[in-house]
VEXZA-511614 format. One line per 4 residues: number of its first residue (from 1); their letters; for each residue x, y, z of C-alpha. Coordinates in steps of 0.02 Angstrom, whole numbers. Layout:
% VEXZA-511614
NUM) a) X Y Z | ...
//
This chain:
% VEXZA-511614
1) malv) -3269 -313 -6141 | -3147 -289 -6284 | -2993 -187 -6249 | -2958 -31 -6349
5) fpfp) -2802 -67 -6451 | -2679 77 -6445 | -2657 79 -6636 | -2798 115 -6761
9) tpfg) -2838 -22 -6885 | -2837 24 -7070 | -2982 24 -7193 | -3111 25 -7054
13) lgdm) -3068 -152 -6999 | -3088 -101 -6818 | -3274 -61 -6849 | -3308 -245 -6882
17) vwsv) -3304 -388 -6760 | -3193 -520 -6838 | -3188 -699 -6778 | -3025 -769 -6712
21) hqal) -3009 -878 -6866 | -3036 -731 -6983 | -2908 -625 -6891 | -2780 -764 -6899
25) ivda) -2814 -791 -7085 | -2781 -606 -7114 | -2622 -624 -7013 | -2560 -772 -7115
29) laav) -2608 -695 -7282 | -2513 -537 -7237 | -2359 -644 -7204 | -2377 -736 -7370
33) gvhl) -2400 -569 -7457 | -2237 -504 -7384 | -2147 -660 -7444 | -2218 -644 -7621
37) ycrk) -2172 -459 -7629 | -1994 -487 -7567 | -1971 -631 -7688 | -2015 -517 -7833
41) nepe) -1932 -361 -7764 | -1774 -399 -7666 | -1773 -268 -7525 | -1612 -168 -7503
45) dywk) -1663 -67 -7350 | -1671 -199 -7214 | -1718 -72 -7080 | -1877 -23 -7174
49) lsav) -1916 -206 -7203 | -1894 -239 -7017 | -2015 -97 -6978 | -2145 -172 -7096
53) llal) -2125 -345 -7020 | -2152 -275 -6847 | -2300 -166 -6898 | -2406 -288 -6999
57) plvp) -2449 -408 -6856 | -2521 -262 -6757 | -2676 -262 -6868 | -2732 -441 -6832
61) asll) -2681 -415 -6651 | -2806 -272 -6639 | -2942 -384 -6715 | -2907 -517 -6585
65) thhi) -2941 -397 -6442 | -3129 -420 -6472 | -3111 -599 -6413 | -2956 -607 -6303
69) psll) -2948 -487 -6155 | -2758 -491 -6135 | -2669 -368 -6251 | -2503 -456 -6226
73) lclf) -2579 -623 -6274 | -2656 -545 -6430 | -2486 -477 -6480 | -2401 -644 -6446
77) iafa) -2527 -742 -6550 | -2525 -618 -6693 | -2336 -611 -6705 | -2318 -800 -6684
81) vffa) -2442 -838 -6823 | -2370 -704 -6937 | -2191 -762 -6926 | -2240 -946 -6928
85) alfs) -2337 -916 -7090 | -2195 -811 -7162 | -2062 -941 -7128 | -2175 -1083 -7183
89) smml) -2211 -994 -7347 | -2026 -965 -7376 | -1974 -1143 -7335 | -2112 -1227 -7434
93) yris) -2071 -1121 -7587 | -1884 -1155 -7571 | -1909 -1344 -7571 | -2052 -1345 -7696
97) plhp) -2037 -1388 -7881 | -2090 -1208 -7918 | -1923 -1139 -7862 | -1807 -1101 -8011
101) lagy) -1665 -1200 -7930 | -1775 -1350 -7888 | -1688 -1459 -8017 | -1515 -1445 -7939
105) pgpl) -1463 -1570 -7804 | -1413 -1521 -7629 | -1452 -1560 -7447 | -1627 -1512 -7389
109) lwrv) -1571 -1395 -7249 | -1453 -1300 -7365 | -1595 -1273 -7489 | -1699 -1196 -7350
113) tkfs) -1574 -1078 -7267 | -1400 -1004 -7284 | -1376 -1022 -7097 | -1314 -1198 -7137
117) aayy) -1166 -1122 -7230 | -1142 -993 -7092 | -1127 -1135 -6966 | -981 -1214 -7058
121) gafg) -907 -1041 -7087 | -907 -1011 -6900 | -792 -1161 -6876 | -684 -1122 -7028
125) kyhi) -733 -1284 -7115 | -839 -1216 -7256 | -711 -1272 -7386 | -712 -1451 -7319
129) klkq) -902 -1458 -7318 | -914 -1393 -7496 | -797 -1529 -7555 | -901 -1660 -7466
133) lhdr) -1059 -1594 -7548 | -980 -1597 -7721 | -912 -1772 -7692 | -1090 -1827 -7652
137) ygpi) -1198 -1725 -7771 | -1086 -1688 -7920 | -1013 -1533 -8006 | -1165 -1420 -7977
141) vrig) -1236 -1413 -7802 | -1372 -1305 -7728 | -1293 -1232 -7571 | -1425 -1104 -7524
145) pnel) -1604 -1053 -7561 | -1539 -951 -7708 | -1359 -1007 -7728 | -1263 -1138 -7826
149) sivq) -1085 -1201 -7809 | -1011 -1246 -7978 | -849 -1338 -8016 | -871 -1359 -8203
153) veli) -718 -1294 -8294 | -809 -1256 -8458 | -926 -1138 -8364 | -788 -1037 -8280
157) pqil) -769 -911 -8423 | -955 -874 -8417 | -950 -851 -8228 | -782 -768 -8196
161) gsqg) -717 -723 -8369 | -733 -566 -8475 | -909 -619 -8523 | -950 -668 -8345
165) mpkg) -1051 -592 -8206 | -1023 -456 -8076 | -986 -500 -7896 | -1125 -562 -7783
169) plwe) -1184 -493 -7616 | -1056 -593 -7515 | -938 -445 -7505 | -1068 -337 -7420
173) grri) -1064 -466 -7281 | -874 -460 -7276 | -861 -270 -7267 | -750 -210 -7124
177) lpsk) -755 -21 -7135 | -906 67 -7056 | -1033 150 -7171 | -970 326 -7139
181) nfni) -798 276 -7208 | -861 164 -7347 | -916 201 -7524 | -955 45 -7624
185) nnhl) -921 137 -7787 | -739 163 -7735 | -715 -12 -7666 | -629 -122 -7795
189) igvr) -663 -288 -7713 | -846 -256 -7672 | -917 -152 -7815 | -1048 -248 -7913
193) dlqr) -1060 -137 -8067 | -949 -209 -8204 | -913 -41 -8286 | -867 40 -8122
197) haql) -760 -109 -8077 | -667 -92 -8242 | -635 93 -8203 | -570 52 -8028
201) rkpw) -465 -92 -8091 | -364 8 -8220 | -249 95 -8095 | -219 -70 -8004
205) nkaf) -164 -152 -8167 | -43 -9 -8198 | 20 -13 -8018 | 73 -194 -8043
209) gvgp) 151 -167 -8214 | 332 -198 -8260 | 394 -26 -8206 | 314 -22 -8033
213) lkdy) 369 -202 -8000 | 549 -144 -8018 | 517 -17 -7879 | 441 -151 -7767
217) eeml) 584 -272 -7804 | 709 -164 -7712 | 596 -160 -7559 | 569 -348 -7570
221) rsra) 755 -388 -7574 | 786 -273 -7426 | 646 -344 -7319 | 687 -525 -7365
225) gmmg) 869 -491 -7320 | 812 -430 -7150 | 711 -590 -7126 | 864 -694 -7170
229) srld) 973 -595 -7049 | 850 -615 -6906 | 835 -802 -6934 | 1025 -812 -6945
233) eicg) 1036 -730 -6773 | 914 -858 -6703 | 1016 -1002 -6774 | 1179 -941 -6700
237) egvg) 1305 -1081 -6715 | 1176 -1217 -6683 | 992 -1251 -6708 | 858 -1116 -6705
241) rvdl) 676 -1151 -6667 | 540 -1040 -6739 | 356 -1042 -6783 | 362 -1027 -6973
245) tewt) 179 -975 -6981 | 220 -829 -6870 | 379 -779 -6963 | 300 -784 -7136
249) sffa) 160 -674 -7067 | 289 -553 -6994 | 381 -541 -7158 | 224 -518 -7264
253) fdfm) 152 -386 -7148 | 315 -288 -7143 | 333 -297 -7332 | 153 -239 -7353
257) gdia) 195 -89 -7243 | 347 -52 -7352 | 258 -54 -7519 | 89 18 -7469
261) ftsd) 105 139 -7324 | 291 181 -7321 | 286 116 -7141 | 402 1 -7047
265) fsll) 294 -105 -6934 | 452 -195 -6873 | 370 -363 -6841 | 526 -455 -6898
269) qngd) 627 -357 -6772 | 509 -348 -6624 | 372 -476 -6653 | 186 -436 -6653
273) vngf) 197 -333 -6494 | 56 -217 -6550 | -57 -360 -6606 | -67 -305 -6788
277) vrdm) -72 -482 -6860 | -181 -546 -6719 | -308 -407 -6745 | -311 -437 -6932
281) eeaq) -347 -622 -6907 | -478 -594 -6772 | -567 -464 -6879 | -600 -595 -7013
285) slpt) -693 -718 -6901 | -861 -629 -6897 | -866 -590 -7084 | -833 -774 -7118
289) ivqh) -1004 -807 -7040 | -1109 -660 -7097 | -1046 -664 -7277 | -1172 -804 -7300
293) vpwl) -1316 -696 -7235 | -1267 -519 -7288 | -1421 -438 -7212 | -1359 -496 -7043
297) akit) -1195 -402 -7069 | -1283 -233 -7051 | -1345 -285 -6881 | -1181 -357 -6819
301) rvtp) -1082 -203 -6874 | -1183 -92 -6758 | -1195 -217 -6614 | -1060 -163 -6489
305) flgt) -1006 -332 -6420 | -1010 -416 -6591 | -919 -290 -6699 | -778 -240 -6581
309) klrk) -636 -334 -6667 | -702 -284 -6838 | -704 -100 -6791 | -532 -111 -6711
313) fggf) -452 -177 -6870 | -550 -53 -6976 | -486 86 -6865 | -308 24 -6889
317) aleq) -330 25 -7078 | -399 203 -7075 | -257 260 -6964 | -129 191 -7085
321) akkr) -220 274 -7230 | -214 443 -7144 | -29 424 -7102 | 14 378 -7281
325) agkp) -87 523 -7351 | 6 644 -7238 | 181 583 -7283 | 292 661 -7414
329) mlkk) 332 544 -7559 | 501 468 -7514 | 490 317 -7628 | 376 254 -7765
333) dlfy) 263 139 -7665 | 98 57 -7713 | -13 206 -7676 | 105 321 -7770
337) hliq) 81 215 -7926 | -106 194 -7895 | -136 380 -7875 | -28 423 -8025
341) avdp) -129 300 -8129 | -295 373 -8070 | -254 558 -8077 | -89 642 -8031
345) efms) -190 785 -7956 | -244 665 -7819 | -70 686 -7745 | -130 849 -7665
349) nplp) -265 755 -7566 | -246 567 -7584 | -336 522 -7422 | -508 472 -7494
353) fima) -428 355 -7620 | -309 277 -7493 | -450 254 -7366 | -557 164 -7494
357) navl) -420 36 -7528 | -332 21 -7360 | -415 -139 -7298 | -397 -226 -7466
361) tila) -212 -180 -7470 | -178 -247 -7296 | -270 -412 -7318 | -218 -449 -7497
365) gsdt) -43 -382 -7470 | -1 -484 -7317 | -121 -622 -7268 | -137 -712 -7435
369) tsss) 51 -716 -7469 | 97 -769 -7292 | -30 -910 -7307 | 49 -971 -7469
373) mami) 226 -961 -7397 | 178 -1067 -7248 | 93 -1194 -7362 | 246 -1207 -7475
377) ffnl) 362 -1250 -7330 | 236 -1364 -7245 | 219 -1470 -7403 | 405 -1469 -7439
381) lrep) 448 -1527 -7263 | 317 -1663 -7272 | 391 -1723 -7437 | 583 -1729 -7413
385) rcyk) 609 -1787 -7592 | 529 -1627 -7658 | 624 -1522 -7530 | 794 -1590 -7586
389) klqk) 751 -1576 -7769 | 701 -1393 -7754 | 850 -1349 -7646 | 965 -1426 -7777
393) eidv) 885 -1323 -7916 | 906 -1164 -7814 | 1088 -1204 -7772 | 1128 -1228 -7956
397) svae) 1043 -1065 -8005 | 1133 -970 -7866 | 1300 -1039 -7926 | 1260 -986 -8104
401) aggs) 1217 -811 -8038 | 1387 -792 -7955 | 1331 -837 -7779 | 1181 -720 -7768
405) ipsm) 996 -757 -7776 | 954 -748 -7962 | 857 -608 -8042 | 667 -608 -8034
409) eklg) 662 -654 -8218 | 775 -805 -8188 | 674 -861 -8037 | 518 -854 -8145
413) qlpy) 602 -979 -8262 | 652 -1110 -8132 | 536 -1255 -8173 | 534 -1346 -8007
417) lnav) 522 -1189 -7900 | 368 -1134 -7996 | 297 -1310 -7995 | 312 -1316 -7805
421) inea) 228 -1146 -7785 | 86 -1195 -7901 | 61 -1362 -7817 | 55 -1284 -7642
425) mrlq) -75 -1158 -7701 | -173 -1295 -7788 | -190 -1397 -7629 | -219 -1250 -7512
429) apvp) -278 -1102 -7612 | -248 -934 -7525 | -436 -899 -7542 | -514 -1074 -7536
433) tsvq) -696 -1020 -7564 | -789 -853 -7569 | -770 -829 -7759 | -950 -775 -7789
437) rapk) -1038 -700 -7939 | -1220 -658 -7981 | -1316 -600 -8136 | -1315 -413 -8162
441) igsg) -1453 -323 -8067 | -1594 -284 -8188 | -1535 -412 -8316 | -1667 -542 -8277
445) gkml) -1536 -678 -8274 | -1395 -757 -8374 | -1367 -913 -8478 | -1226 -1026 -8420
449) gsmf) -1205 -1151 -8560 | -1374 -1234 -8573 | -1432 -1182 -8400 | -1522 -1020 -8358
453) lpeg) -1473 -929 -8200 | -1615 -815 -8140 | -1574 -642 -8073 | -1558 -652 -7885
457) tnvq) -1463 -816 -7894 | -1283 -820 -7833 | -1146 -936 -7896 | -987 -989 -7807
461) vppy) -835 -1067 -7889 | -734 -1135 -7741 | -549 -1154 -7788 | -519 -1280 -7648
465) vlhr) -646 -1400 -7725 | -601 -1365 -7906 | -415 -1393 -7875 | -446 -1565 -7798
469) dpry) -566 -1627 -7930 | -496 -1788 -8010 | -575 -1739 -8176 | -448 -1598 -8186
473) fypn) -299 -1654 -8081 | -259 -1840 -8086 | -190 -1948 -8013 | -195 -1915 -7826
477) pdsf) -277 -1743 -7829 | -263 -1731 -7639 | -75 -1764 -7639 | 73 -1645 -7657
481) wper) 157 -1690 -7821 | 245 -1541 -7904 | 296 -1646 -8053 | 119 -1633 -8120
485) wlsq) 164 -1453 -8169 | 314 -1503 -8274 | 301 -1537 -8459 | 234 -1703 -8520
489) eswa) 396 -1720 -8618 | 487 -1721 -8450 | 369 -1854 -8382 | 395 -1963 -8533
493) sgdd) 584 -1944 -8542 | 617 -1943 -8356 | 709 -1776 -8365 | 623 -1722 -8205
497) gdas) 705 -1864 -8109 | 708 -2052 -8101 | 557 -2164 -8079 | 565 -2149 -7890
501) drng) 537 -1961 -7906 | 361 -1995 -7964 | 318 -2065 -7794 | 205 -2198 -7866
505) qega) 115 -2081 -7988 | 58 -2144 -8157 | 151 -2108 -8317 | 111 -1969 -8439
509) ggii) -26 -2067 -8524 | -129 -2076 -8364 | -105 -1896 -8308 | -241 -1765 -8315
513) hera) -184 -1586 -8291 | -314 -1453 -8332 | -232 -1283 -8310 | -397 -1193 -8342
517) afip) -458 -1267 -8177 | -314 -1187 -8081 | -378 -1021 -8010 | -283 -980 -7847
521) fstg) -291 -795 -7895 | -466 -812 -7969 | -477 -772 -8154 | -553 -646 -8272
525) paac) -574 -456 -8248 | -590 -473 -8059 | -440 -587 -8034 | -309 -535 -7906
529) agkp) -222 -380 -7973 | -71 -413 -7862 | -33 -585 -7937 | 133 -529 -8017
533) lalm) 196 -459 -7851 | 134 -609 -7752 | 226 -731 -7866 | 383 -625 -7861
537) elry) 373 -625 -7671 | 345 -813 -7657 | 486 -856 -7778 | 614 -742 -7699
541) vtam) 579 -782 -7516 | 570 -970 -7548 | 735 -967 -7644 | 820 -857 -7513
545) llrk) 767 -964 -7365 | 812 -1131 -7446 | 979 -1063 -7502 | 1028 -999 -7329
549) fnfa) 950 -1127 -7212 | 901 -1307 -7186 | 727 -1334 -7114 | 645 -1480 -7024
553) fqag) 487 -1507 -6922 | 518 -1500 -6736 | 505 -1665 -6644 | 326 -1717 -6607
557) fnae) 249 -1611 -6745 | 94 -1694 -6818 | 75 -1644 -7001 | -96 -1725 -7022
561) kwea) -165 -1635 -6869 | -94 -1468 -6929 | -174 -1487 -7099 | -340 -1538 -7023
565) glad) -334 -1379 -6919 | -328 -1262 -7068 | -475 -1141 -7064 | -562 -1050 -7205
569) rltm) -577 -868 -7148 | -580 -796 -7326 | -393 -831 -7324 | -328 -996 -7257
573) frgp) -285 -979 -7073 | -142 -1085 -7008 | -94 -1147 -6836 | 85 -1135 -6771
577) lpve) 212 -1221 -6886 | 359 -1263 -6772 | 521 -1294 -6867 | 705 -1313 -6830
581) itrr) 824 -1212 -6938 | 1011 -1227 -6961 | 1127 -1117 -7060 | 1194 -1192 -7221
585) gsi) 1377 -1175 -7263 | 1446 -1118 -7429 | 1392 -1228 -7573
//
């Protein structure tokens, strides 16, 4: 006797006795139909899609009850066949010549699923894997069912430039704030509408203009002076031992508090006793995985044991936003300039605007710059020739400035200082991957040179891979060689040092230096708005530290192991960088 299925079947199907084969064919066709529909109409409401996927197999399950007495077995067979057919249809299409990206090379598993990228993201080695793929397959690699990675400099303007594309869905996977505190249309780094992005970007451009930078400069000198004083205390009359990764993070986080929230987090004074830096770093681990499968981010954000660290950091950001909104304006900080640029009337209730930009301000204002500072000193200490050469340039400039660190304008003109900063960011870009764009929704697609990019296809331009491409940086693209940033006239004449300074590099005739391929701050309308402040910070702190102290790796430090341990978590995460510091005398 057939069981009565608890759900009615549509279109009178339950009035007919279907064979097992017919029921399973209906099951499989329903799955293929779902795949074809979703391929044409990318679903945005994943909860509704989930409901449909769970409901459709109930129909063939009810048909099977005429032949199989166990309701549970009917459900198991129907769901197993449905999802097997669905996944088979998806995989076969993704590897078939019918797929619009079929002509682009890439590993089979990556063409089938983005979980391959998520796997490497989980271990922080996505940047390494992308470089390996490009080394094997060339400048354009298919790294997902609907995603390409491109390191072709002539295509960068069409991807990232003023005639480029809006951001892709990656940033939905990286979102930290919960939905109730998040409005994509007010979120500079995640908004995908180009016109809205341009509107949101205007106040940021003004907030990092010449006038506001003068306001931030005073805060920078004060906080850098505090860093120097604390390190001086640690040195005493002998040798101090510190973790430079930790101290650059302390400085950057404190300075971010100064310029953004008018708050003194006091990490330089007390250390990370409240876990601010730790929480920020831990909060980025999960987004590093789910950014590759953004639909999964919605599930993880509401899963208690998965989203705890994410919610904790998001709560911290919201708390700082509320505190800043409730404070009287004592100095012209970042949010003062941002709100003035948007609408001075916002000063009466600035909370919504500050909340929308709090997480971006904390991450971009502290983690990226601290990463670059650590990389600068790591590379200098590994290359003593470069260290001594830069220290000499700084000593001369300090003497010319009457014994003080030169002005920001003068620091911006020191050739070797800026060459060192550029070279450190070339080798270890603050954001090594995750620069993603996609054709505008509703556009149908976009031409990139002679190639057509269908709508629904994402493109990444990974700086880590681009910066190490020998077509653009040669010779020794994987080596630290600041001289590559000096003028070719200096190479030819030897003004940048004697032949030994070149460390075995080729002469000017054999050097390739493509500045258009250097994008540590990205490029185009969505490039890092805080680039002027970041460079000012890096120049001043580097000059101050090298003028006041001598640095050396602590005994037993393994530079190769440290570099191999770098992890791509949107920004480049660093392990402890143990150094010895001694106070320099008067020069």
